[in-house]
N, C-alpha and C positions, 0 to 999 in steps of 0.2 A: 479372448482378448488375445491377438496375433505378435509375438515378440518377434522382434528382427534385431539378429547382432551383425553389425559391422565392424571391420578390422581398425577402423580410426574414428576418429571425435568428426573429423570435417567428410569422409565419405558418409558414417550416419545421418547428417545435415541435409544431405544431396539427396540421402532416400527419402528421409523424414519429410521433406518438402512436395515430395512426387507423391506420397500417400498421404499428405494434410494431419501426417501429426507433428502440428507444429506449435504446442504446448511443452514448452521447457520446463523438466522437474531436476532433480538431482542425482547426473550420471544418464538421464535419457531424454527422450523426447515421446509424447503422447497425443493421441488424435485419432478421431475418424476408423477407433476399430485396433488403433494399432500402438505399439510401444519401440522404438528405436533405442536401442541401446549401442555397446560399442567395449570393445578391445585396445587397446594399446601396443598392437603386434602382440608379441608373447606376454600373457598371462602368469602361463601355465611352463613347467618348465623339467626335462626326467630327475628326479632325485640323484643327489650326491652321493660318494659313495660313504659318507662318516652319517647318512639318513639311515643307512641298512646296517651302522654298527659302531662302536665307538671306538672301535680295534682300527676302522680303518681313517679315522683322520689323521693321523702320521703317516708320512709317508715310507713303509718299509718293504724293502727290494722281496722278502720272504712271506709278505702277506699277499703278494701278485700270485695269479693275476684274482681281480676283484670282480666275482661275476653272480649278480642277486641272482635268488631264486624266478622270481619277477620285475619287471621294472614298475617303480612306481614314479607318479608326478607328483608336483607339489606347486605352491601357489611360489612366483618369483616374490624375496623375502623386499617389500616396498611397500608404506604405507599407500601410497596413490594408486598400486597394483590389487592393495589387500581392498581399500574402500570402494573399488570400482566392481571387484570381486563379488563382494557382500550384496550390491545393488544387481549384478547377473542373477546372483544366486536366490534373492527375493522374487525377480520377477520369473523367473523358469517355474519356480514355485508357485507364482500365481497365473500363468498363461496356460490357453486351451494349446497352443500349438507356437513350435519355435520353426523360425525361418532364417536358415543361416545365410548371410549374406556378407560371408566371410571373403578374402582376397581368390580369384577363383583359379587357383594353381593349387600345389601339392602343398607349399610350405600354408598357405592359407586355411587347406583342409585341415591340417592337423592343428595350430592353432586353436583353431574354434572346437574342434572334437575335443582338448582335452580340457578346456573349458567346459564344456558340457557335462563331459565325465565326471570333470571335478565338483562341477554343481548337483551332480547325481540327477539330471535329466531323464525323467521319463516319457515326456509328453511326445508326441509326434514331431516330425523334424521333415520341414521341405528344405530345399538348396535352391538358392536363387544364383545363374550364372551368368553374369556377363560380359562383354569385351569392352564396353566403354561407361564412362560414369553421364552421360549425356542423359537428359530426361527422356529420349523416348526410348532409349536401348534400357533404361531405367524398368518403365513400362512393361516394353514387350517383356522385360525378365521376368515383372511378377504376374505377367499372363500367361507365361509358362514354365511356372516353378516346376523344380524336379523331385522325385522322393531322395530322400540324404542315400538309402541304398545305395543308388546308382552312382554313388558314390565312394562307396565303401574302400574298393582297391586303391583307388587315391590316398585316403586315409591311412591301409596297410602298409603303402610304399613308402611313405613319409615317414611315419611311424619306425619301418625295419629301420630308414636312413639313420634318422636320430640315433636309436639304438645301436646300431653298428659303428656310428661315429663316436657315441659312446662309448662301448667296449673297445675301440682300438684306440680311441686317445686317451682318455684314461688311464689305461695299462700301459700303452706304450710310452707314454711321457712319463708317467713313474717310474716304469722298468728302466729308460733310457738318461731320465736324471738321477737316478740312484746311481746309477752302474756306470755313468760316463762324464756327470756334470759337475763333479768335482764337490759337490754340497755348495757351489756359489751360486748358478742359476737352473732356471728349468727349461730342458731340452725338451719344444714342442714338437711331439709326433702328429700327423693327422692321416686320415684315411684318402682325402684330397691332397692337400698341401703340402705332403713328403712325397709324392709323387712328382707333384708340380714342381717342385724345390731341385728334385733329382733331373729334370728335364733344363734347367738352370745351371748346374753343377757340369752336367754332360757337356754343355755347349761349351762353359768356361774354360773347361781342361783341352777341348779340342781347340781352341783358341789360342789359350796359352802355349801348347803343345806345335802350334803351328809353326813352321819353318817357311819362311818369305823364297821363292825362287825366281830369279830371272827367267824370262825368254823372251826370244825374238818371232816375230810374224814376216813372210812375206805379202806384200802389196804390190797393188801397181793401179795405176790410171791408166784409162783407157777413151775416149771420146768425153772427157770429163766425168768419167764414173769411177770410182775407187772400188776395184776386185780384191779381194782376201785370194790367198790361195788354201785352195781345199786338200790341206795336206795337216801333221800333228807340229804342233809349236818347238820349233828349233831349240835345243837345250843351250847351245853356243853360240856367241856371235860366230866363229870364225866360220861355223857351216853355214850362217845367215849370209854373209858376205860372199861365202863360194856359191851361193844358191844364186844372190844379185847377179854376179857376174856372168851366170848362165842366160837370166832376163835378160840381159843387156842385151846378148848376142842373137836372140830370137824373136820373131815378130809376135802378137798378141792375136787368137785366132777364135772366133766366138765359135761356139759347138752347138748350144742350142741357148730358145728364147721363147720364152710361157708366160702369157697373160694368163692367170686364171681371176676369174672375179667369186666372189664369197661376200657371206652375211656375219656380221658381229650381233650376235645375239645382246638381246635389252639384260641390265644388270638384273638382280633379282631384287624381290621386295626385301623389307629388312627384317630378319629376328632383333634380338636382342645382341646374340657376338655379333652379327653382324655388323650394326650400329656403334656397340664400343669399339669394332678395330677401324671402322671408317672414321668416326672424329678422334682418337687418337691418333690415325696417320693425317688426316688432316688440320687436328686443331690442336695435338698435344696432350685432348685429356684424358684423366684416369678411367679405367673400367667402372670406376666404382662412382667417381664424378657425373661420367654420362647416363649410368643408373641414377640419380638423384635428379639429374636435368631430366630426364625422358618422365621418371616418376610425377614429377611436379608438373610436367605438361600431362598426363593422365589425366590427374587429380584435377586439374585448370580446366578437363574436357576436351581440350585439343585433338588429344591423338587417342588412339587405342591398347588396350592391356597391351604392357610392356616386356614382360616378365616371359617370352614367348621362344621356340626353338623352331619357329617354320616358316618355310619363306613363302606361302599361299594364302590362296584367301577360299574361304569357303562359298561354292558356287551360289547357293542363296543370297551372296551380298551382291550379286553381279547386278541387280536393279537399283542400289543405292550409292553404286558407282558417281552417274551423272551427276545427281544431288549433291554427293559432296565435291566433286571436282567443280560446278558452278559457285557453292559458297565458297571457295578459293579463291576471294576476288583480289590477293595481290599477285598471282601467278596468271589472270586473265590471260595474257601475251602468248605464255606458254599452253594454255588451256584452250584458249577459242580453234585451233587447227583440229583438238580432237573431237570439239562436242559439234564441228559439221557431221559428223558421220555418227555410225552408232557404234560406240566404242566397243573394239575386239573382244572376244570371251577366249582368251588364250589358254591352253592345257600350262601352261608355264607360270598362269596366274592365278587360275581357278582350279582345284582339285582338291574336292573332298578328301580322297584317299591319304594326302600328305597334310591333312590339317588335322593336329591331335584335339588338347582340351580349348587353343585357341587359333585366331590365325595371326596371320606377318603384322607388323605395326603398319598402321596408316593412320592418315589424320581423321577425325571426326567432323561431323557437320557443322561444328562450331569453329568460326576464325580466330586464329587467335589477335588479340587485344594489344597496345603498343604498353601494358605493364609487364611485358616480360623480359627478363633479366637478358641481357646479350648471349649468353650463352646457350639460356633457354631459344632464343630466335633462332639463333646456329644450327642448334639438332633438329629446332620445327625444321626448318629448311633444306637439312637432307633427308630427312622424311618425306616433305610435302616434293623435291624435287624428284624422289625414286618412284613415290606411287605415280607422276606425271608420267614420268620417262618410262615404263614398264606397258604404255598405252599407244608409246610412239612404232614407227614401224621399225624394224630394224635396221641396223647401219648397214650400207653396202658399200663392201670394198675391192680394192682391187690389190691384188698380188703378183707383183711381177718378179722371174727368176731368172736371172742370166747363168750360163756354166762358160766358160772361155778354158783356153791353154795358152801357153808361152811353150812351147816345147812341148816335154811329157810332163810338166806341173800343171793340175788343173786351180783352175780359178772358179769362183764365184760372187755375185750379186747377190743383193735383192729391195724391192723396194714397196711401198705399199700406200695406195692413194683411197684415201676416202671420197666415194661418186657419188655418194648421196648419206647425206649426216645421221638421218633418220632420229633415233632416242639421243644420238650426241648433239643432237640442237637443244636439248635442253640444260645442255654443260658449257654451251658455246661462251657464254662471257666469263667463267668462271677460270682461274690461273692454272696453265698448265702444270701436272703434277710434276716434281721433278724426278729424272729416270737416272736408275742408281749406274746403269752403262750408257753413261753419255757418248762414249765414240761409236756404240750399236745402233744409237737412236739415231745419231746423225748420218750414218750410212744408213739406213732405212729408210730417210725421209727422203732421200737423192730424186730427184727427179731423173727417171731411165728414159731415152731414147728409144726410138724403134731399132733393133737389131735385126741383121740380117746374118743369117745361120750361116757361115762357110766365110764371112768376111774378115780379112783380115785389115793389120795396119799395127804403127809404131805405139808406144805404151811410152810409160812414165815410171819402171820400179823402184821399190823403195824397203828398206828396212822399219817395221815397228819396234819398237821393245818395250815388254809388258812387264809385269809383276804378280806373280799369284797372289790372291788372294786368301786370307782366314774368313772361315766362317762367319756369318754377322752375327752378334748379339741378339738376343732376344728385348722384342720391345715391346709393353704391353699389347699392342696388337698382334702382333707374329705369337706371341706367349697364348692367346685367346685362342686363336685359331691350334694349335698344338695342343691346346687342351681340350677343342672340342672334337679334336680327330685324335687322342689321344698320342700325340709327339707324331705322329705321321704325317710327312710334307706331301700335303694334298691341294692344287691349285683347281683343280678341276670343280665347279658349283654340283654337277651331278653326284661327284663322287663323294664329296663330300658332306653331301644330304645323307648320304647311306650312313656314310661312318658314327654321325651325330649319335646313335644310339649309343655307341661304346666309346663316346668322349668321359673325360672326368669332370665331375661335378656337375652342376647344372648352370644353365647360363645364369643364372636369378645367384648366383652363389660365390663364381669364379672373379669377382671384380673385389669380395668379400675374401677371398683366401690369398689373392694376389698383396692384399693390405695386410693381412696376417704375418706374411713372410716377412714384409715390412718392418713390422712392428716388432718381430721376434730380432730382427737385425741379421735375417740371413740372407736376404737381399737390399741391393743399392741400386740407387738411380744415379745414372751416368747422363746427361741430358736427357734425349730417350729412351739410352741402353738401358736395360736390369742385369745387373752384374751381381755374380752369388758371390758372397763377404766369405771369410778365413772360415770362420762358425758354421755358415750354412756346406759348404765344402767338407768340413772335417764331420759334420753331423752326417753327410751324405754316406760317407769313404768307413763313416763307423756301423752304417747299418747292412750286415750283410745279407739279411733275408730280402728276397728279389721282390716277394710280395710286398712289402711294405711300399719299395720303390718304385714300384714298372707301371709305367701307364697302362701300359694293354693290359695288365693283370686288374689294375683298377676299372679300365673301363670297361672290363666284364661282369666287375660288380655291379657296375652303372648299369649295364644289358640287363642286370636280375632284378635290380630294382626298377626298372620300366616295365621287366617282364612281370611284376607284382601288381604294380599299377593298371596292367589288361589282363590280370586275375591266370598268368598261366605260369604261375612260380610261386610257391610257397614263401610268407614271411615268413613262418616258424625255421624252414631250412637255412636260410637267408643266414638267421640268425643263429643257428646251431654251427653252419661254415665259420662265421668270426670266432664264436666260444671257441671252436678247434685250433682256429688256425693261433690264436692271441695265447691258448695254452701253450703250444709249441714253440711260438715264438720266446713266450717267457723261459722257458727250461733251457732253452739255445743260450740267451744271452746273460740268466743269472750263472749258469754254471760255465759262460764261455771266459775269453780274455778280457782283462778290463782297462783302458787308458783312461784319461782325461782329456775333455774335449777345451782347447784354448776358446774365449768367449773375444766377441768384438772389443771389448773395451778395453782386455786384459791385453789383447795384441798391441793394441794401438802402447801402453806402458811398454810393451816386452820390445816393440823397435826403438822408444827412445833410450831405453836401456841398454839394446842391442847397438845403438849409435855412439853412444859414450863409449862401450869395451871395442869398439870395430878394430883399433890399431892393435889391440893386442892379440885379439883373433888371427888378424893376417900374418901374424907374426908367426904362430904354432904350425901353418899348414903351408908345405915346401913350394916354391915357386917353380911354374913350368917351365922359368928358362932354366931352371938349377936343373933338371930333371933331364935324365938321358934317355932318350929313346931306347925301349925293351927289344927295337927290330935290328937295327943297325948298329947300335952301340956306342955309335961314334959321335953323333950328332945329337945336340938338346931341343926337345920339346918347345911347340910354341900353342898358344891361345886364339883361335880364329872366333870370329861371331858364333859359330853355330860347333864347331870341331876343334879337339887338340890334334895335334898331327907332329910330325917331326920336320922340322926346319930344313932338312934334305927331300921334303916330301917326292918332290919328280922322282929322283932314283932310289930312294927306299920305298916310297908309298903306303908306312903305317899312316893311320890316322883313326880316330873314336869320335865318333858327334855325341853332342852332349844330351840328345832324345836317344836310348834303346828301346826296340818295340813299345812304343808308345809311354816312356816312362822318362823322364826329365831327369838326370841323375847332376846331383849336386858335387861340389869340387872334390869333397871328400871321398865321395864314393868313384868318382873318374880317378884321383888320385891312387886309390887302395886298387882299382884295376891295372892302371898301368904298373904300379911299383910290385904289387905282390900277385897279381897275375888274377887276382880275384876279390870279389866283393864280401860282402858279410850277405846274410838272407834278406831281399828286398818285395815288397808288395807293390802293386799297382802298375803291371804290365798289358797295356790292352793289346797290340799288335799282335803277338806273338803267333808263328805258322799253325803252332799245335795247342793253340789257345790257351800256354803256361800264364798265369796272374802274377804267381811269385816264385822266385827262387835264387840261386846266386850266380851270379857273371862271371863269366873267364873266360881267358883267353885260350886261342887252342894253340898247338905248333905252329902254323901259318900266320898267326896272329888276327883271327878272325873271333870277335864276340860270338860266346854261344849260351846259353840259358838253362840253367839243370837243377 
């Protein structure tokens, strides 16, 4: 008898139907020489600290780090899990051969290997490796079963990941909770969770520290086309008005006129992150919800395996593409032009060298029925249209660049025109995405007439006033992209593909990481934006060890895990490196300075208290209007939006900004600096030219601020 073990009951039923194992039994199906059983995802987990000794049950700073001699696994304590495991254990004992039908990925491999390990399996093991759950795919998979040994490195990488997460998560969480939690709540630290939070906190600080500045730009209209002055933005209205006067007395002259024809490449097929990004941008779906919708579509056989990180297809899939397109009846208007000629076999779509465990997410030959949820239909539509679009011709465009001048001031403008829509025809009926820079978009859409070099004429100059904008908060879409590239800002598809190996987390786990940050109240959502809470900010500020919060260093660990998968790195070496890191971290924190982190709930209570006490607090602090200027010693100070300065600033010139070397000062700290000439020792400076992050601020003899 051959025993097949699937990862969940619904998948087991699909496999049993194809194999003819149609007799239902308690916890499995039987027939035609096969038994088909299932797990419920994870049946086993790594042992907890108290399983290695009762002394580890209570959280004690001085029993850290906890490093087991060898890591053990145990059943998840649950009656249903225990009963199903007994069924698997008995069937493993009775069978002649095991076929591992687990989810075809690293996590799926780990789940099944742990169960077989726990069941003390010593029977030959084969591996079913499929990319969709259609009947044809299952039949093909059973016709080409692989030896389990082929996937040993995949298991070693999954096991190393689990052990690494345990070592860091268990030890660092206990360490920071006992040292900084004030016995009030758990401070959760994780190998991927913490650097992800650090990226959000860093962005939050950049936004909070940002000071909006006004600027002025010179523009002019010549032959109904708006031209922009190709000079730096002007910082004062006075300079802009002088420029405007100059423009009014000089004619406009065309210096160069150039039309370049180009092509806009087709979009890439979806990997999981790409799909989550698109669904968040278009429909506001969270990464976790998108993963649930696509998983459901996969189990209903409408799309291929979703937990993938490649945007390419295997070359062997090429002959099946026409058949899949023909079955997509709902999209026949878009597909008909494609089927008039052979489907192009482009390297941008088919490339075995770029395909890892699985190919990109595409529709299967099983079209969806009407009983899908609205969300599932929209996710399927994203995948279907992207699949169709990659086989369309490239979009042909024309870029026009015009340069001119008014006297000595250079001007330029550009326009963009679609000559042949190509793949854009697939999205022609969709509402246009809102641009973040409407002014720029409006100018790009200008119809530009034919200009002649050397022509001159009258023009209508004008001043455009604008304001600098702070960095944008992360959304789930931009955070997923940042996790994929370990925090680097990358727009180029090719470069992003290269950086994936050093991303933080795996495509399948990133959604869960973001949800964990919400549950821990380290981040919150305001409309689409993700905002770090005070608790999250304090936690990151408390962690001094860069290894814990650096996306780049976490990306290096991810790269090593991928190398373990390829057999290029030793799993034990990875474990030893983490043990060393955890040991050094423990020593540093245990014997370092302690402080208590304010938790989000407490923070709200504190705010209420502060509101009650506010009038008394204000009286304690001297008013700026009652404080003499330290420089001229004649006039009093006044407080503006961004600085405190002398009320006779034009003559005296004394001013101190609220933010100094990247740190925003409190009223008390500013008052100390003005009245006493120096502050107490401060931390948190981020932009000092000599990279000082802490020290005392003081006023020099010429009333400049220095940090020492």
